[in-house]
C-alpha positions, 0 to 999 in steps of 0.5 A, a space after each residue: 324091753 326087759 321089766 327092770 328097764 321099765 322100772 328104772 325108766 319109770 323111777 327116773 321119770 318120777 324123780 324128774 318131777 320132784 320139786 327143785 326146792 324143799 324136802 323131796 318126800 313120797 307125798 310131794 312126789 305123788 303130788 308132782 305126778 298128779 300135777 303132771 298127769 292133770 288128774 288128782 291123786 289123793 292119799 288116805 288111810 283105810 281099814 282094808 282086808 287082812 293082809 292088804 297093805 295098800 290099794 289104788 282106786 280109780 274113780 272117774 275124776 281122780 285116783 285114790 291110794 289107800 294105805 292100811 290104817 295103823 301100817 307102821 312103815 307106809 312109805 314102801 306101800 305108798 311107793 308100790 301103789 305109785 309104781 302100779 300107776 306110773 307103770 300103767 297097771 290097772 287100778 281097782 275100779 271103785 265098783 270092783 272094790 265094793 264087790 264084798 258088799 254086793 250080794 245081788 250079783 256074782 263076781 263073774 257077772 260083775 266082771 262081765 258087766 264091767 269088762 274087767 281084766 283078771 289076774 296080775 299080769 302086765 301087758 307084756 306078761 310080766 308080774 305086775 306086783 313084782 314090777 311095782 315091788 321093784 319100782 318101790 324099792 328103787 324109788 326109796 333107795 334113790 330118795 334116800 340118796 337125793 341131796 337134802 337141797 335137791 340141787 341136782 338129780 344128776 349128782 344122784 345118778 353119777 353117784 349111783 353110776 360110779 359109786 
């Protein structure tokens, strides 16, 4: 299946979880995905390495989306990290994230011990970063078109289909 269909299907699935009452925001969508999965997702800011806007970390009992502290527009980064999660990409395990602090073992040894995959390619060869970017763009676009009272996602989809 082409990557763009996977992205559209993932965005549809996330929007189907949107609360029926009140504002539909990215944090509320993340909470809805968390509830649907039965696994907590925490949102927090952190001082990440230069050039890194966000990161998804997987712990044994929860997932954490880290957003670069002071980032002026965090919604795109949050949507991007959510995209990685719902599209089934691999997150950064907490031990891998701590590699910068580790001096007793080489990166190669740590990867071997943790059986980590390398690279950014998804299971069918598509670029996971591009797929997450596409997810973020489509999700933010559709969020902007949602009726303020979230009366019906069908209205949004009809509007997209027929202009």
